[in-house]
N, C-alpha and C positions, 0 to 999 in steps of 0.2 A: 642833739649832739653835733650835728653838722655845722650849726651856727658858730660853735666854738672854733671850728676849723678856719673859717673865714676870719674871725677875730684874731686867732692865733697868727695867721699869716700876715694880717695887717700889723700886729705888734712886732713881728719879725722884721717886716719891711721898714717899720719906723726905727727900730734899733739899728738896722743896717744903713740907715740914712737914705733910704730909697723911697721916702714918702714925705710929702709936705701936707700940712693941714691949715685950715682957715681959708676964708674966701679969697683974700688978697693973694696969698701964696698959690692957691690952687689955680686961680685965674692966670697968674703970671706964668706958671709952668705949662698950662694948656697953650697959651699964646706963643710961648717960646718953642713949642714943639717937643718938650721933654716929657710931658705927661703920657703915660701908657694906658692909664685907666683912671676914671674919676668916680668917686662915690659921693652922693649927696644924701643927707639924712632925709628920710621920708617925711619927717615932721618939720622940715625947713619951710620957710615961707614960700608961697606959690611963686612969688617974684624971683626968689633965689633959684628955685628949681627950674623955672622957665629960662632964666638968664644962663645957667650952666648948660641946660639942654641945648639951647640955641648955639652957644659957644662951642660945645663939644661936637655938635652936628657940623658946624662950619669948619672946625679944625680936624674933623674926623677922628675924634677920641671916643672910645667906648665909655658910656656913662650908665651907672646903675643908681637906683634909689634904694637905700639900705636902712632898715630898722629905724632908729631914732638918734637924735643928737648925742644923748648920753651913751648909748651903745657904741656909736662911732668914736666918741672921745675916749671911752674906757678901753676900747680895743687897742688904742695907740698910747695908752698911759697918760692921757691928758684930761682936762675938763671936757665939757661937751663941745662937739665940733659939728658944724653944719655941712662941711665939705672937706674932702681930701683928695689928693692926686698921688697915684703910685707912679714912680719914675722909672721902674725897672720892668722890662718886658717879661722876664721870667716870673717875677712875683705877680705881675698883672695877669698873666695867663693862668697861673694856679688859682688866684683869687676869683677870677671870672668863672672858672670851672666849678668852684664851690658855690659861688653865688647862684649859678644856674641850677645846680642840683637842689639848692635850698628854696628855689622858686621865687627869688627876688625879681622885681620888675626891672626889665631893661628899659631905660627911658627912651 
């Protein structure tokens, strides 16, 4: 049941325009300092996960590995997505709280 809470919040953030998805957009927002939280699909390639992990460490953005590409995409009403960035501190805080109670891995 908890998993739906995270997906619901991601959907809400997407509809509010406070979220970007796709590797290019996620990377751009992290580097511009606008990303408050990054989620990368657990089934993304090792290279993708490593690249985002290093980037987020460097720019001090919290990053989580979450479920799979399909789940990540469906949560925001799109096709599968390997990565997304939440741009709003409020949404990011709520999503992080639910991610941690669901036992997702903090990268």
